[in-house]
C-alpha positions as a Markdown table, in Angstrom:
| # | Residue | x | y | z |
|---|---|---|---|---|
| 1 | Met | -26.9 | -8.4 | 14.8 |
| 2 | Lys | -24.1 | -10.9 | 13.4 |
| 3 | Gln | -25.3 | -10.8 | 9.9 |
| 4 | Leu | -25.1 | -6.6 | 10.4 |
| 5 | Thr | -21.7 | -7.0 | 11.7 |
| 6 | Leu | -20.6 | -8.8 | 8.8 |
| 7 | Ile | -22.3 | -6.9 | 6.2 |
| 8 | Ile | -20.4 | -4.0 | 7.3 |
| 9 | Leu | -17.1 | -5.6 | 7.6 |
| 10 | Leu | -17.8 | -7.0 | 4.1 |
| 11 | Ser | -18.6 | -3.3 | 2.7 |
| 12 | Ile | -15.5 | -1.8 | 4.2 |
| 13 | Asn | -13.2 | -4.2 | 2.6 |
| 14 | Leu | -14.7 | -3.2 | -0.5 |
| 15 | Leu | -13.9 | 0.1 | -0.3 |
| 16 | Ala | -10.8 | -0.2 | 1.3 |
| 17 | Leu | -7.4 | -1.1 | -0.9 |
| 18 | Gln | -6.3 | -4.1 | -1.7 |
| 19 | Trp | -3.2 | -5.6 | 0.1 |
| 20 | His | -1.1 | -8.5 | -1.3 |
| 21 | Thr | 2.4 | -10.1 | 0.3 |
| 22 | Phe | 5.2 | -9.0 | -1.4 |
| 23 | Asp | 5.6 | -12.7 | -3.0 |
| 24 | Glu | 1.6 | -11.8 | -4.7 |
| 25 | Ala | 2.3 | -9.0 | -5.7 |
| 26 | Lys | 6.0 | -10.1 | -7.5 |
| 27 | Leu | 3.5 | -12.7 | -9.4 |
| 28 | Ile | 1.3 | -10.3 | -10.4 |
| 29 | Gln | 3.5 | -7.6 | -11.8 |
| 30 | Asn | 5.2 | -10.9 | -13.7 |
| 31 | Lys | 2.2 | -12.1 | -15.3 |
| 32 | Asn | 1.5 | -8.7 | -16.7 |
| 33 | Ser | 3.1 | -7.6 | -20.2 |
| 34 | Asn | 2.7 | -3.9 | -19.0 |
| 35 | Pro | 3.3 | -4.9 | -15.0 |
| 36 | Asn | 2.5 | -1.7 | -12.5 |
| 37 | Ile | 4.9 | -1.2 | -9.6 |
| 38 | Ile | 4.8 | -2.3 | -6.9 |
| 39 | Met | 4.3 | -0.1 | -3.5 |
| 40 | Ile | 5.8 | -1.4 | -0.5 |
| 41 | Tyr | 3.6 | 0.3 | 2.2 |
| 42 | Val | 5.9 | -0.2 | 6.0 |
| 43 | Thr | 3.8 | 0.0 | 8.5 |
| 44 | Ala | 3.9 | -0.7 | 12.4 |
| 45 | Ser | 1.3 | -1.7 | 15.3 |
| 46 | His | 2.3 | 1.6 | 17.5 |
| 47 | Cys | 2.6 | 4.3 | 14.6 |
| 48 | Pro | -0.3 | 6.8 | 15.0 |
| 49 | Tyr | 0.3 | 8.3 | 11.2 |
| 50 | Cys | 0.1 | 4.5 | 9.6 |
| 51 | Lys | -3.2 | 4.8 | 11.4 |
| 52 | Arg | -4.3 | 7.7 | 10.0 |
| 53 | Met | -2.9 | 6.9 | 6.7 |
| 54 | Asp | -5.2 | 4.1 | 6.9 |
| 55 | Lys | -8.2 | 5.4 | 7.6 |
| 56 | Asn | -8.0 | 8.8 | 5.3 |
| 57 | Val | -6.2 | 7.3 | 2.2 |
| 58 | Phe | -6.5 | 4.2 | 1.8 |
| 59 | Gln | -10.1 | 3.3 | 3.2 |
| 60 | Asp | -11.4 | 6.3 | 0.5 |
| 61 | Lys | -13.3 | 4.0 | -2.4 |
| 62 | Asn | -11.7 | 6.7 | -5.3 |
| 63 | Met | -8.5 | 6.8 | -3.7 |
| 64 | Ser | -8.3 | 3.1 | -3.6 |
| 65 | Lys | -9.0 | 2.6 | -7.2 |
| 66 | Trp | -7.0 | 5.5 | -8.4 |
| 67 | Leu | -3.7 | 3.6 | -6.2 |
| 68 | Glu | -4.7 | 0.2 | -7.6 |
| 69 | Ser | -4.8 | 1.5 | -11.3 |
| 70 | Lys | -1.3 | 2.1 | -10.7 |
| 71 | Phe | 0.2 | -0.1 | -8.4 |
| 72 | Ile | 0.4 | -3.5 | -6.9 |
| 73 | Ala | -0.2 | -2.9 | -2.6 |
| 74 | Val | 2.0 | -4.3 | -0.5 |
| 75 | Lys | 1.6 | -3.3 | 3.1 |
| 76 | Ile | 4.1 | -4.2 | 5.7 |
| 77 | Asp | 4.2 | -4.5 | 9.5 |
| 78 | Met | 7.5 | -4.1 | 10.5 |
| 79 | Asp | 6.7 | -5.6 | 14.1 |
| 80 | Phe | 5.6 | -9.0 | 12.9 |
| 81 | Asp | 6.7 | -9.3 | 9.1 |
| 82 | Asp | 9.9 | -9.3 | 7.2 |
| 83 | Ile | 10.8 | -6.6 | 5.0 |
| 84 | Pro | 11.7 | -7.9 | 1.6 |
| 85 | Met | 14.5 | -6.5 | -0.4 |
| 86 | Asn | 16.6 | -5.6 | 2.6 |
| 87 | Leu | 14.9 | -2.4 | 2.9 |
| 88 | Lys | 15.7 | -0.5 | 6.0 |
| 89 | Pro | 13.0 | 2.3 | 6.6 |
| 90 | Thr | 14.5 | 4.8 | 9.2 |
| 91 | Met | 10.9 | 5.9 | 10.1 |
| 92 | Thr | 7.2 | 5.1 | 9.8 |
| 93 | Pro | 5.1 | 5.2 | 7.5 |
| 94 | Thr | 7.8 | 4.4 | 4.6 |
| 95 | Phe | 6.5 | 3.7 | 0.8 |
| 96 | Tyr | 8.6 | 1.9 | -1.3 |
| 97 | Phe | 8.3 | 1.8 | -4.9 |
| 98 | Val | 9.4 | -1.4 | -7.0 |
| 99 | Glu | 9.9 | -1.8 | -10.5 |
| 100 | Lys | 10.1 | -5.6 | -11.8 |
| 101 | Ala | 13.7 | -5.6 | -11.9 |
| 102 | Glu | 13.1 | -5.8 | -8.0 |
| 103 | Lys | 14.8 | -1.9 | -8.2 |
| 104 | Val | 13.7 | 0.9 | -5.9 |
| 105 | Ile | 12.1 | 3.8 | -7.8 |
| 106 | Lys | 11.0 | 6.3 | -5.7 |
| 107 | Thr | 10.9 | 6.0 | -1.7 |
| 108 | Ile | 8.1 | 8.3 | 0.2 |
| 109 | Pro | 8.6 | 8.7 | 3.6 |
| 110 | Gly | 6.3 | 9.6 | 6.0 |
| 111 | Ser | 2.2 | 10.8 | 6.5 |
| 112 | Trp | 0.0 | 12.2 | 3.7 |
| 113 | Asn | -3.0 | 13.5 | 3.2 |
| 114 | Gln | -4.7 | 11.9 | 0.0 |
| 115 | Glu | -4.2 | 15.0 | -2.5 |
| 116 | Asp | -0.8 | 15.4 | -1.5 |
| 117 | Phe | -0.1 | 11.1 | -1.5 |
| 118 | Lys | -1.8 | 11.6 | -5.0 |
| 119 | Asp | 0.8 | 14.2 | -6.0 |
| 120 | Leu | 3.1 | 12.3 | -5.0 |
| 121 | Thr | 2.6 | 9.1 | -6.6 |
| 122 | Arg | 1.2 | 10.5 | -9.7 |
| 123 | Lys | 4.7 | 10.9 | -12.1 |
| 124 | Ile | 6.2 | 7.2 | -10.8 |
| 125 | Lys | 6.2 | 4.7 | -13.5 |
């Protein structure tokens, strides 16, 4: 039974979006000559909309691949983690898109389905 549980957990992790800390994301961004934008996802442990985004958007294999091709994903739980760059989210979830110079180039508040989130983030470069 323990082996089956482990296999299931590993399978889920392979399908889900890979999250980084902000410091890891900056290192990845600085190593690349054509760096991806950092996508900071600010969530809260009590946020039902965040849980819906996690389940319906970020755990989808195709959506995760698409997001990882464009962004370096950072997940910040405002109940437990420090929010980088003095960002001040007024609601959860909130998404900040940060270029290499630590400049926020777009902010997207709210919870979205896959299609809408992809449409909202498609042109971010």
